[in-house]
C-alpha positions in Angstrom: 6.4 31.4 -24.2 6.6 29.5 -20.9 3.5 27.7 -19.8 1.5 29.7 -17.2 1.4 28.7 -13.6 -2.0 28.3 -12.1 -3.1 27.8 -8.5 -4.9 24.5 -8.1 -7.6 23.4 -5.7 -7.0 19.7 -5.0 -9.6 17.1 -4.1 -9.9 15.6 -0.6 -10.7 11.9 -0.3 -12.4 10.4 2.7 -11.3 6.8 3.6 -11.8 5.1 7.0 -8.0 5.0 7.7 -7.6 8.7 7.5 -7.2 11.1 10.5 -10.4 12.9 11.6 -11.3 16.5 11.1 -8.6 19.1 11.7 -6.4 16.4 13.2 -5.8 15.5 9.6 -3.0 17.4 7.9 -4.9 17.0 4.6 -7.8 19.0 6.1 -5.4 21.6 7.5 -3.8 22.1 4.2 -7.1 22.7 2.4 -8.5 24.9 5.2 -5.3 27.0 5.1 -6.0 27.9 1.5 -9.8 28.0 1.5 -11.3 29.7 4.5 -14.8 28.8 3.3 -14.3 25.0 3.3 -16.3 23.1 5.9 -14.3 20.5 7.8 -16.4 18.0 9.7 -14.8 17.0 13.0 -15.9 13.3 12.8 -15.0 12.8 9.1 -11.8 11.1 8.1 -9.7 13.2 5.6 -7.3 10.7 4.2 -5.9 12.1 1.0 -5.5 15.3 -1.0 -5.2 14.7 -4.7 -3.5 17.2 -7.0 -3.7 16.0 -10.6 -6.1 15.1 -13.4 -7.5 11.8 -12.1 -11.1 11.2 -13.2 -12.0 10.5 -9.5 -10.4 13.6 -8.2 -9.7 16.2 -10.9 -8.1 19.4 -9.5 -9.8 22.7 -10.3 -7.8 25.7 -11.7 -8.4 28.8 -9.6 -7.3 31.5 -12.0 -9.4 34.3 -13.5 -7.3 34.2 -16.7 -8.7 30.8 -17.8 -12.1 30.7 -16.0 -13.2 27.8 -13.8 -12.2 24.5 -15.3 -10.6 21.3 -14.2 -6.9 20.5 -14.8 -7.8 17.7 -17.2 -10.0 20.1 -19.3 -7.2 22.6 -19.5 -4.7 19.9 -20.6 -7.2 18.6 -23.2 -7.3 22.1 -24.6 -3.6 22.6 -24.3 -2.0 19.2 -24.9 1.4 20.7 -25.8 1.9 21.6 -22.2 2.8 18.0 -21.5 5.7 18.0 -24.0 5.7 16.0 -27.2 7.0 12.7 -25.7 4.6 12.5 -22.7 1.7 13.7 -24.9 2.3 11.0 -27.5 3.1 8.2 -25.0 0.1 8.7 -22.8 -2.5 9.9 -25.3 -2.5 13.5 -24.1 -3.1 12.6 -20.4 -1.1 13.6 -17.4 0.5 10.3 -16.3 1.3 11.3 -12.7 -0.8 12.0 -9.6 0.6 13.9 -6.6 -1.0 13.2 -3.2 -0.7 14.0 0.5 -1.8 11.2 2.8 -2.7 11.5 6.5 -2.7 8.0 7.9 -4.2 7.1 11.2 -4.7 3.3 10.9 -2.9 0.8 8.6 -3.8 0.6 4.9 -4.1 -2.7 3.1 -1.0 -4.4 1.8 -0.6 -3.8 -1.9 1.8 -4.1 -4.7 1.7 -2.4 -8.1 2.5 -4.5 -11.3 5.3 -4.0 -13.7 4.6 -2.7 -17.2 4.5 -6.2 -18.7 2.4 -7.7 -15.9 0.0 -4.7 -16.0 -0.6 -5.3 -19.7 -1.3 -9.0 -19.2 -3.6 -8.5 -16.2 -5.5 -5.8 -18.1 -6.0 -8.2 -21.0 -7.2 -11.0 -18.7 -9.2 -9.0 -16.1 -10.0 -5.6 -17.5 -12.7 -5.0 -14.9 -10.1 -5.3 -12.1 -7.1 -3.9 -13.9 -8.4 -1.1 -16.1 -4.9 0.4 -16.7 -2.0 -1.1 -18.8 0.7 1.0 -17.2 3.0 0.2 -14.3 2.7 2.2 -11.0 6.0 3.1 -9.4 5.7 5.7 -6.6 7.8 7.8 -4.3 6.7 8.5 -0.7 8.3 11.4 1.1 7.7 11.7 4.9 6.2 15.0 6.1 6.0 13.8 9.7 7.5 10.7 11.4 6.2 7.9 9.3 5.9 4.1 9.5 5.3 1.6 6.8 6.0 -1.9 5.6 8.0 -2.2 2.4 9.6 -5.1 0.7 10.6 -8.5 2.0 13.0 -8.7 4.9 16.4 -10.4 4.6 15.6 -14.1 4.7 17.7 -14.5 7.8 15.3 -12.2 9.7 12.3 -14.2 8.5 14.0 -17.5 9.6 14.6 -15.9 13.0 10.9 -15.2 13.4 10.1 -18.7 12.3 12.2 -19.9 15.3 10.9 -17.4 17.8 7.2 -17.2 16.8 5.7 -20.7 17.1 2.3 -19.5 15.9 3.8 -18.4 12.6 5.6 -21.6 12.2 2.4 -23.5 12.8 0.7 -21.7 10.0 3.6 -22.5 7.6 4.2 -26.0 8.7 7.6 -27.6 9.7 8.3 -28.9 6.2 8.1 -25.5 4.5 9.8 -23.8 7.4 12.7 -26.2 7.4 13.1 -25.9 3.6 13.5 -22.1 4.0 16.0 -22.6 6.9 18.1 -25.0 4.8 18.1 -22.8 1.8 19.7 -19.9 3.6 23.0 -21.8 4.0 22.8 -24.6 1.5 20.8 -23.3 -1.5 20.8 -19.5 -2.0 19.1 -19.9 -5.4 16.3 -21.8 -3.7 15.5 -19.0 -1.2 13.0 -17.3 -3.5 11.0 -20.5 -4.1 11.1 -21.5 -0.5 10.0 -18.1 0.7 7.2 -18.1 -1.9 5.9 -21.4 -0.4 6.1 -20.0 3.2 4.3 -16.8 2.3 1.6 -18.6 0.3 1.0 -21.1 3.1 0.3 -18.2 5.5 -2.0 -16.3 3.1 -3.9 -19.4 2.1 -4.4 -20.7 5.6 -7.9 -21.8 6.5 -9.6 -18.9 8.3 -10.4 -20.6 11.6 -6.9 -22.0 11.9 -5.1 -18.7 11.3 -7.6 -16.8 13.6 -6.9 -19.4 16.3 -3.1 -19.0 15.9 -3.3 -15.2 15.8 -5.4 -15.1 19.0 -2.9 -17.4 20.7 0.0 -15.1 19.5 -1.8 -12.0 20.7 -2.6 -13.5 24.1 1.0 -14.7 24.5 2.5 -11.3 23.6 0.0 -9.4 25.7 0.9 -11.5 28.8 4.6 -11.1 28.2 4.3 -7.4 27.8 2.2 -7.1 31.0 5.0 -9.0 32.8 7.5 -6.5 31.5 9.3 -8.9 29.2 11.0 -7.9 26.0 8.6 -8.7 23.1 10.8 -7.3 20.3 11.8 -10.8 19.2 8.2 -11.3 18.2 7.7 -7.8 16.8 5.2 -7.6 19.7 4.5 -3.9 19.9 3.6 -3.7 16.2 1.6 -6.9 16.3 -0.6 -5.6 19.1 -1.1 -2.3 17.5 -2.2 -3.8 14.1 -4.4 -6.4 15.8 -6.1 -3.7 17.9 -7.0 -1.9 14.6 -8.0 -5.0 12.6 -8.5 -8.0 15.0 -8.4 -11.4 13.4 -6.8 -10.2 10.1 -4.4 -12.4 8.3 -2.3 -9.3 7.4 -1.1 -9.2 11.0 1.3 -12.1 10.1 2.9 -10.1 7.3 5.0 -8.1 9.7 7.2 -11.2 10.0 7.9 -11.1 6.2 8.0 -7.4 5.3 10.5 -4.7 6.4 9.2 -2.4 9.1 10.4 1.1 7.9 10.5 4.3 9.9 11.1 7.6 8.1 11.8 11.0 9.6 10.5 14.2 7.8 12.3 14.7 4.5 13.3 11.0 4.2 11.8 9.0 1.4 11.3 5.5 0.0 10.8 4.4 -3.6 8.3 1.6 -4.3 9.0 -0.2 -7.6 7.0 -2.8 -9.4 5.9 -5.9 -7.5 7.1 -4.3 -4.2 4.7 -5.3 -1.4 4.0 -2.4 0.9 1.5 -0.9 3.4 1.4 2.5 5.0 0.8 2.3 8.8 0.9 5.8 10.3 2.0 9.3 9.6 1.8 12.0 7.0 3.6 11.9 3.6 3.4 13.2 0.1 3.4 10.7 -2.7 3.9 10.9 -6.5 2.7 7.9 -8.4 2.5 7.0 -12.1 -0.7 5.7 -13.5 -4.1 5.7 -12.0 -5.1 2.3 -10.5 -3.6 -0.1 -8.1 -3.6 -3.8 -7.3 -4.3 -5.1 -3.7 -2.5 -8.3 -2.7 -3.5 -8.9 0.9 -5.3 -7.4 3.8 -4.7 -5.4 6.9 -8.3 -4.3 6.9 -11.8 -5.4 7.7 -13.0 -5.1 4.1 -14.3 -8.1 2.1 -12.0 -9.7 -0.4 -12.8 -11.7 -3.4 -10.9 -14.3 -5.2 -10.3 -13.2 -8.8 -8.0 -15.7 -10.3 -6.2 -19.0 -9.9 -3.2 -18.4 -7.6 -0.7 -20.5 -9.5 -1.6 -18.9 -12.8 -1.2 -15.5 -11.4 2.2 -16.4 -9.9 3.3 -17.7 -13.3 2.2 -14.4 -14.9 4.0 -12.3 -12.3 7.2 -14.2 -12.4 7.9 -12.6 -9.0 7.9 -13.6 -5.4 4.4 -12.5 -4.4 1.4 -14.6 -5.4 -1.4 -12.2 -6.7 -4.4 -13.9 -5.4 -6.5 -11.3 -3.7 -7.9 -8.0 -4.8 -9.7 -5.7 -2.4 -13.0 -4.0 -3.1 -12.1 -0.8 -5.0 -12.6 1.7 -2.1 -9.3 3.6 -2.5 -6.8 4.3 -5.2 -3.8 4.6 -2.8 
């Protein structure tokens, strides 16, 4: 017999970056199916989780089975997963479906590959409690903006030449190495880009705050004079800085692709793919249950968890994994 279909009541999650009250599509979705739910006008409703995650286990709303959570029902009926999924994931649902309503930018993050997840879990189980990789698919429900993946190196070099504050953070030697590698040493691009990105993210705080303030002041003056600031990604810079002033993550807009999606369009985020959601509403399906933060566009504290060079060696990828955010969200 076919497995029964049950209506589920998802779990709303409140994070500071979410839209407030009934401005949030997450709150609207829940209110449309539950007229008794209380939506607070000043509370951010950021995410709606529909799955069996221990921090947000959906509840089955069906008189045939009585009130129980989805994870409880799966535990009692493990064959519903199919033999392969049941055996591979120990009888647990390996996917989590979400709807996100984003008002201000989330932190920059990347999810490890299967191999890296296992190594990080073995070394730092308190920070990496899951051995699985975390690919995800994001589908826009409204016009949506995000950062995803590294730009073509030619674009990054162009910013190095048009944004002197960025070049000051990186230094002329590293910047020139990247510029030379574009035409003379294609195989050296990855290493040169790693050096440039690391120089930015490891900048001394006072220095990068001074450079960021100089950049924001310059762009603001140019915009007020009616000048074109697109060559410095000026509009996006000013918006992110207004949300998180003095944050090192503001400089990542010169390294990562700025992606705009229309409703129905989607982007896939594979292993080690740096990304950040900036604004809009989208649904997301992800594998696994925990994430790894790499950098910040936020005002939260960060803590150094491991030696940078060791983590880069483990990763074998472009991004150095040297920061993890306080575990305030599983996005």
